C-alpha positions as CSV (number, residue, x, y, z in Angstrom):
1,M,-51.4,-164.4,-15.2
2,K,-51.8,-163.6,-11.8
3,I,-54.3,-161.8,-10.2
4,E,-54.6,-160.3,-6.7
5,S,-57.9,-160.5,-5.5
6,I,-60.8,-163.5,-5.8
7,L,-63.3,-163.7,-3.7
8,V,-65.2,-167.0,-4.1
9,S,-69.3,-167.1,-2.6
10,G,-70.1,-170.2,-1.0
11,G,-66.6,-171.4,-0.7
12,M,-66.0,-173.5,1.9
13,G,-68.9,-175.8,-0.2
14,F,-68.3,-179.2,-2.5
15,I,-66.7,-177.3,-6.0
16,G,-65.7,-174.0,-3.3
17,R,-63.6,-175.9,-1.2
18,H,-61.8,-177.8,-4.5
19,L,-61.2,-174.6,-5.8
20,I,-60.1,-172.7,-2.5
21,E,-57.4,-175.6,-2.3
22,K,-56.0,-175.3,-5.9
23,L,-55.2,-171.4,-5.3
24,R,-53.3,-171.9,-2.1
25,K,-51.6,-173.8,-3.4
26,E,-50.6,-172.5,-6.9
27,E,-50.0,-168.6,-8.2
28,Y,-53.2,-167.7,-9.0
29,C,-54.1,-165.0,-6.8
30,S,-52.5,-163.3,-4.5
31,K,-55.5,-163.1,-1.0
32,I,-59.0,-165.8,-1.7
33,I,-61.6,-164.2,-0.1
34,I,-63.9,-166.8,0.9
35,I,-67.7,-166.1,1.3
36,D,-70.1,-168.4,3.0
37,N,-73.0,-169.0,5.8
38,L,-71.3,-172.6,6.5
39,S,-75.0,-173.3,6.0
40,N,-73.5,-175.9,3.5
41,A,-69.6,-176.0,4.4
42,Q,-67.7,-179.5,5.1
43,A,-65.2,-179.7,7.4
44,F,-62.5,-178.5,4.8
45,S,-59.9,-176.3,6.0
46,K,-62.1,-175.0,9.0
47,N,-58.6,-175.2,11.5
48,V,-56.6,-174.1,8.1
49,I,-58.9,-170.5,7.3
50,S,-58.8,-169.9,10.9
51,S,-55.3,-169.7,11.9
52,N,-52.8,-167.4,11.5
53,T,-50.7,-170.4,10.0
54,E,-53.0,-169.0,6.0
55,P,-52.4,-165.7,5.4
56,K,-53.3,-166.0,1.9
57,I,-56.6,-167.0,2.8
58,K,-59.5,-164.4,4.5
59,F,-62.9,-165.9,5.4
60,Y,-65.8,-164.3,6.4
61,K,-69.0,-165.7,7.5
62,A,-71.9,-163.7,6.3
63,D,-75.4,-164.2,3.8
64,I,-75.2,-163.4,0.1
65,R,-78.3,-162.4,0.6
66,D,-76.9,-159.2,3.0
67,K,-76.0,-156.4,0.2
68,S,-74.3,-154.0,2.6
69,T,-71.7,-156.8,4.4
70,V,-71.1,-158.5,1.5
71,S,-69.7,-154.7,-0.2
72,D,-68.3,-153.5,3.0
73,I,-66.2,-157.1,2.1
74,I,-65.3,-156.3,-1.1
75,K,-64.5,-153.3,-0.6
76,H,-62.6,-153.6,2.3
77,E,-60.6,-156.6,0.4
78,K,-60.2,-154.6,-3.0
79,I,-61.5,-158.1,-4.9
80,D,-60.2,-158.2,-8.6
81,A,-62.8,-161.1,-9.6
82,C,-65.6,-162.9,-8.1
83,V,-66.7,-166.7,-8.7
84,H,-69.8,-166.7,-7.7
85,L,-70.9,-170.9,-6.2
86,A,-72.9,-170.2,-3.6
87,A,-76.5,-171.2,-3.8
88,K,-79.2,-174.0,-3.1
89,M,-78.7,-177.3,-5.1
90,S,-80.9,-179.1,-5.0
91,V,-83.8,-180.2,-7.3
92,E,-86.4,-181.8,-4.8
93,E,-86.0,-179.3,-2.1
94,S,-86.9,-176.6,-4.7
95,V,-89.2,-178.9,-5.7
96,R,-90.5,-178.7,-1.6
97,N,-89.4,-175.7,-0.5
98,P,-89.4,-172.9,-3.5
99,E,-89.1,-170.1,-2.0
100,E,-85.7,-170.5,0.2
101,V,-84.4,-171.6,-3.1
102,V,-85.4,-168.9,-5.0
103,G,-84.6,-166.9,-1.9
104,V,-80.7,-167.7,-2.5
105,N,-80.4,-168.7,-5.8
106,I,-81.8,-165.0,-7.5
107,Q,-81.7,-162.0,-4.3
108,G,-78.5,-163.7,-3.4
109,T,-77.1,-163.4,-7.2
110,L,-78.1,-159.8,-7.9
111,S,-76.8,-159.0,-4.2
112,M,-73.4,-160.7,-4.9
113,L,-73.4,-158.8,-8.4
114,E,-75.0,-155.0,-6.8
115,A,-72.1,-155.1,-4.4
116,C,-68.9,-155.9,-7.0
117,S,-71.0,-153.6,-9.6
118,Q,-70.1,-151.0,-6.8
119,N,-67.0,-151.9,-5.6
120,N,-65.7,-151.6,-9.7
121,V,-64.7,-155.5,-9.6
122,K,-64.4,-156.6,-13.0
123,T,-64.8,-160.1,-13.5
124,F,-67.8,-161.9,-12.2
125,L,-68.1,-166.1,-12.7
126,F,-71.4,-167.4,-12.5
127,A,-71.7,-171.2,-11.5
128,S,-74.8,-172.0,-13.5
129,S,-75.8,-176.1,-14.0
130,A,-77.0,-178.1,-17.1
131,A,-80.3,-178.1,-15.7
132,V,-81.2,-174.9,-17.2
133,Y,-81.8,-176.8,-20.5
134,G,-84.6,-179.3,-18.8
135,H,-85.4,-181.9,-21.9
136,A,-83.4,-182.0,-24.6
137,K,-85.1,-180.5,-28.1
138,V,-82.4,-181.4,-31.0
139,L,-80.0,-184.2,-30.7
140,L,-76.9,-184.4,-28.2
141,P,-75.3,-183.3,-27.2
142,I,-77.1,-180.0,-26.2
143,P,-75.0,-177.0,-27.5
144,E,-75.4,-173.5,-25.2
145,D,-77.4,-171.6,-28.0
146,H,-80.4,-174.2,-26.9
147,V,-83.7,-173.4,-25.7
148,L,-84.2,-173.2,-21.8
149,E,-87.2,-174.3,-19.9
150,P,-86.4,-176.2,-16.9
151,L,-88.2,-178.6,-15.4
152,S,-87.8,-177.4,-12.1
153,P,-88.2,-174.1,-9.3
154,Y,-84.3,-175.2,-9.5
155,G,-83.2,-174.4,-12.8
156,A,-85.3,-171.6,-13.1
157,T,-83.7,-169.9,-10.1
158,K,-80.4,-170.3,-12.7
159,V,-82.2,-169.4,-15.7
160,A,-82.9,-166.3,-13.6
161,G,-79.1,-165.6,-12.5
162,E,-78.1,-166.1,-15.6
163,S,-80.1,-163.3,-16.8
164,L,-79.2,-161.1,-14.5
165,V,-75.5,-161.3,-15.1
166,N,-76.2,-160.6,-18.5
167,S,-77.8,-157.7,-18.2
168,Y,-75.2,-156.4,-15.8
169,K,-73.1,-156.9,-18.6
170,N,-75.2,-155.5,-20.8
171,C,-75.7,-152.6,-18.9
172,G,-71.9,-151.8,-18.6
173,K,-72.4,-152.7,-14.4
174,I,-69.9,-156.1,-15.0
175,K,-67.2,-155.7,-17.4
176,N,-66.4,-159.2,-17.6
177,A,-69.4,-162.1,-17.0
178,I,-68.8,-165.6,-17.7
179,I,-71.3,-168.1,-17.0
180,L,-70.7,-171.9,-16.5
181,R,-72.7,-174.4,-16.9
182,F,-72.4,-177.6,-15.0
183,F,-73.0,-180.9,-15.8
184,N,-73.0,-183.6,-13.2
185,V,-70.1,-182.8,-10.7
186,Y,-68.4,-185.5,-8.9
187,G,-65.9,-185.7,-6.3
188,E,-64.6,-186.6,-3.2
189,G,-66.3,-184.8,0.0
190,Q,-69.6,-184.0,-1.8
191,N,-72.5,-183.4,1.2
192,K,-74.8,-185.6,1.2
193,E,-77.2,-183.4,1.6
194,Y,-76.8,-182.0,-2.1
195,A,-74.9,-185.8,-3.3
196,G,-74.7,-186.4,-7.1
197,V,-76.0,-190.2,-8.2
198,I,-72.4,-191.3,-8.3
199,T,-72.3,-190.4,-4.2
200,N,-75.3,-191.8,-3.3
201,F,-74.4,-195.1,-5.4
202,A,-70.7,-195.5,-3.2
203,D,-72.3,-194.3,-0.1
204,R,-74.8,-197.4,-0.6
205,L,-72.3,-200.4,-1.6
206,S,-69.6,-199.2,0.4
207,T,-72.1,-201.3,3.2
208,G,-72.8,-203.6,0.7
209,L,-76.4,-202.1,-0.2
210,P,-77.7,-202.0,-3.4
211,P,-77.9,-198.5,-5.3
212,V,-80.8,-196.6,-5.8
213,I,-82.1,-196.2,-9.5
214,Y,-84.9,-193.7,-10.0
215,G,-86.7,-194.1,-13.2
216,D,-85.7,-196.9,-15.5
217,G,-82.4,-196.4,-15.4
218,R,-81.8,-195.3,-19.4
219,Q,-81.6,-191.6,-18.6
220,T,-78.4,-190.7,-19.8
221,R,-75.9,-188.0,-17.5
222,D,-72.9,-186.5,-18.0
223,F,-70.2,-186.6,-15.3
224,V,-67.5,-184.5,-14.5
225,S,-64.9,-184.2,-12.6
226,V,-64.6,-181.7,-10.0
227,D,-61.2,-181.6,-10.4
228,D,-61.8,-180.6,-13.7
229,V,-64.8,-178.3,-12.9
230,T,-61.6,-176.6,-10.8
231,N,-59.6,-176.3,-13.7
232,I,-61.6,-175.1,-16.0
233,L,-62.9,-172.1,-13.1
234,I,-59.1,-170.8,-12.7
235,A,-58.8,-170.4,-16.7
236,A,-61.9,-168.8,-17.0
237,T,-61.1,-166.1,-14.6
238,V,-57.7,-165.4,-15.2
239,Q,-58.6,-165.5,-19.5
240,A,-61.6,-163.1,-18.6
241,E,-58.8,-161.0,-16.3
242,R,-56.1,-161.4,-19.1
243,T,-58.4,-160.3,-22.2
244,G,-61.7,-159.5,-20.9
245,L,-63.9,-162.9,-21.9
246,S,-67.4,-162.7,-21.2
247,S,-69.1,-166.2,-22.7
248,T,-71.8,-168.5,-21.3
249,L,-70.1,-172.7,-21.5
250,N,-71.0,-175.7,-21.2
251,V,-68.7,-177.5,-18.4
252,G,-69.0,-181.4,-18.9
253,T,-67.2,-184.3,-20.6
254,G,-68.9,-184.4,-23.6
255,S,-69.5,-188.3,-23.2
256,P,-73.1,-190.0,-21.8
257,V,-73.3,-192.5,-19.3
258,T,-76.7,-193.9,-18.6
259,I,-77.6,-194.8,-14.5
260,N,-77.9,-198.1,-15.6
261,E,-73.8,-198.2,-16.9
262,L,-73.0,-195.7,-13.8
263,A,-74.4,-198.5,-11.6
264,K,-72.8,-201.5,-13.1
265,K,-69.8,-199.7,-13.3
266,M,-70.1,-198.8,-9.4
267,I,-70.9,-202.7,-8.7
268,R,-67.9,-204.2,-10.1
269,V,-65.1,-201.2,-8.9
270,F,-66.5,-202.0,-5.4
271,G,-66.3,-206.0,-5.7
272,L,-70.1,-206.3,-5.4
273,D,-70.7,-208.3,-8.8
274,N,-73.2,-211.2,-8.5
275,I,-73.6,-210.3,-5.2
276,V,-75.8,-206.9,-5.0
277,E,-78.6,-205.5,-8.4
278,P,-79.7,-202.1,-8.3
279,I,-83.4,-201.5,-7.4
280,Y,-85.3,-199.2,-9.2
281,R,-88.1,-196.9,-7.3
282,E,-90.0,-193.9,-9.1
283,A,-88.5,-191.3,-10.9
284,N,-87.8,-188.1,-8.9
285,K,-90.1,-185.2,-9.7
286,G,-88.3,-182.6,-12.1
287,D,-86.1,-184.6,-13.5
288,I,-84.0,-184.5,-16.9
289,L,-84.1,-187.4,-18.7
290,F,-80.9,-187.4,-21.3
291,S,-78.2,-184.7,-20.6
292,L,-74.6,-184.1,-22.9
293,A,-73.1,-181.0,-23.0
294,D,-71.9,-179.8,-26.5
295,T,-67.9,-179.0,-25.0
296,R,-66.9,-177.5,-28.3
297,R,-67.6,-173.5,-27.3
298,L,-65.7,-174.7,-23.9
299,K,-62.5,-176.5,-26.2
300,D,-62.5,-173.2,-28.6
301,I,-62.8,-170.6,-26.2
302,L,-60.8,-171.6,-23.2
303,K,-58.6,-174.3,-25.2
304,T,-59.3,-176.9,-22.2
305,E,-61.4,-179.3,-21.2
306,A,-62.5,-182.2,-18.8
307,K,-59.2,-184.3,-18.6
308,T,-60.5,-187.4,-16.2
309,N,-61.1,-190.5,-16.7
310,I,-64.6,-191.6,-14.9
311,E,-63.5,-195.2,-14.8
312,H,-60.0,-194.5,-13.1
313,E,-61.9,-191.9,-10.8
314,L,-64.5,-194.2,-10.1
315,T,-61.9,-196.8,-8.6
316,K,-61.1,-194.0,-6.1
317,I,-64.0,-193.4,-4.9
318,A,-64.1,-197.4,-4.3
319,A,-61.6,-197.2,-2.4
320,R,-61.7,-194.7,-0.4
321,S,-65.5,-195.1,0.3
322,N,-63.9,-199.1,1.7
323,K,-61.4,-197.5,4.1
324,K,-64.7,-195.8,6.0
């Protein structure tokens, strides 16, 4: 099924730029509209977006909290589906500066929802996070019906965002609502300010420095490739448009990796065995200890799953980092 017009908020960010690349190369939609204030923009396609050689893509510099501007864009472009990625993503920033994170992540989401509702946008996808769960209260993996007890203001904003999305679905203001809870997304082009542990390890190892582990390293993570995430975003959008799907889905691999194991793997692929050892520092406030996605609902509903092999991806990351 081909969708006429897809809006991607935060389309110049890490996940957004990968999604835009896939949408522009494939025939999933006729037109891609990007809204981004460029506060977390990558170098990705600034020349492409500003050129006349990309008629499929249209870029608007705008803040998602500006409902009037967003609504005008949606009305003008006749949007069918919205993929809402724009957000402040740092747990640490949310602890230091909660007002800004709350404003962007909650008020911004409300603004996007209301603008979409006013202009009859049928499908709304919300990028949430495994941070909504907090510490696991059940044996891993974590199912979607797990209690939501976030440890940080960032996680709390994602819980609030989910509640807003569900409320708009429940009162009929949005027809199809998909909430995707991303676990630990990694891949090429992560912004250093919001980089995950894989990117941070790679930056240090590429210069011969040891990786820094916050805590004892026994904490587990579910690392999911940004390539898998973009495939799942598209699958969810297409299915919602085709079948009227509304659901909340974990997006992960279902395979846990400890931070100690990750450090060992990355030291090896960077060729630094017996040369460097991890440095351990005090754990960050708001960090989750154990995280692993129950992906059964993802497989059952979307008939898809994360397929990228982390060992293969780490080797590619090492090769790219060593060329810099």
